[in-house]
C-alpha positions as CSV (number, residue, x, y, z in Angstrom):
1,M,-33.4,-38.9,-40.3
2,A,-32.7,-35.3,-39.9
3,S,-35.6,-33.0,-39.3
4,E,-36.6,-29.9,-41.2
5,Q,-35.4,-27.8,-38.2
6,E,-31.9,-29.4,-38.5
7,F,-31.7,-28.7,-42.2
8,Q,-32.9,-25.1,-41.6
9,A,-30.2,-24.6,-38.9
10,L,-27.6,-26.1,-41.2
11,L,-28.6,-23.8,-44.0
12,N,-28.5,-20.8,-41.8
13,V,-25.0,-21.6,-40.6
14,Y,-23.8,-22.1,-44.2
15,Q,-25.4,-18.8,-45.3
16,R,-23.8,-16.9,-42.4
17,K,-20.3,-18.5,-43.1
18,V,-20.5,-17.7,-46.8
19,S,-21.4,-14.1,-46.0
20,D,-18.6,-13.8,-43.4
21,L,-16.0,-15.4,-45.7
22,T,-17.1,-13.3,-48.7
23,S,-16.6,-10.1,-46.6
24,Q,-13.2,-11.2,-45.5
25,T,-12.2,-12.1,-49.0
26,I,-13.3,-8.7,-50.4
27,A,-11.4,-6.9,-47.6
28,L,-8.2,-8.9,-48.2
29,E,-8.4,-8.5,-51.9
30,A,-8.7,-4.7,-51.4
31,R,-5.7,-4.8,-49.1
32,V,-3.6,-6.8,-51.6
33,M,-4.5,-4.1,-54.3
34,V,-3.3,-1.3,-52.0
35,L,-0.1,-3.1,-51.0
36,S,0.7,-4.1,-54.6
37,S,0.3,-0.4,-55.6
38,Q,2.6,0.6,-52.8
39,L,5.2,-2.0,-53.8
40,N,5.1,-0.9,-57.4
41,S,5.6,2.7,-56.4
42,L,8.5,1.8,-54.2
43,Q,10.1,-0.4,-56.9
44,Q,9.8,2.6,-59.4
45,G,11.5,4.9,-56.9
46,T,8.5,7.1,-56.2
47,T,6.9,7.7,-52.9
48,V,3.4,6.8,-52.0
49,P,1.7,10.2,-51.5
50,D,-0.6,9.3,-48.6
51,E,1.9,7.3,-46.6
52,Q,3.2,8.8,-43.4
53,P,6.0,7.3,-41.3
54,Q,4.6,5.1,-38.6
55,K,5.3,6.0,-35.0
56,T,6.3,3.3,-32.7
57,G,5.2,5.1,-29.6
58,R,8.7,4.7,-28.1
59,R,10.6,7.7,-27.0
60,V,14.3,8.2,-27.6
61,N,16.2,9.4,-24.6
62,T,18.3,12.4,-25.9
63,K,19.5,13.6,-22.5
64,K,22.9,12.7,-21.3
65,S,22.8,10.5,-18.2
66,N,24.8,11.5,-15.1
67,T,27.3,8.9,-14.0
68,D,28.3,8.7,-10.4
69,S,31.9,8.2,-9.2
70,G,31.0,4.7,-7.9
71,E,32.0,5.7,-4.3
72,F,29.8,5.3,-1.2
């Protein structure tokens, strides 16, 4: 038979998991609300006021490159 310690450990794990998953669910639900609002705004042709274009961190080379004549 399982001891009281094992039951307590099992209960602690369940409580921690419930807490973690509840937090994740709340965060995901909030994110869904924000994304749904943004989608509705875009579908109506309006812009989302606090959105700024995302930067990719890549630079675009605007300088013309020099080409050599191909001779040695």
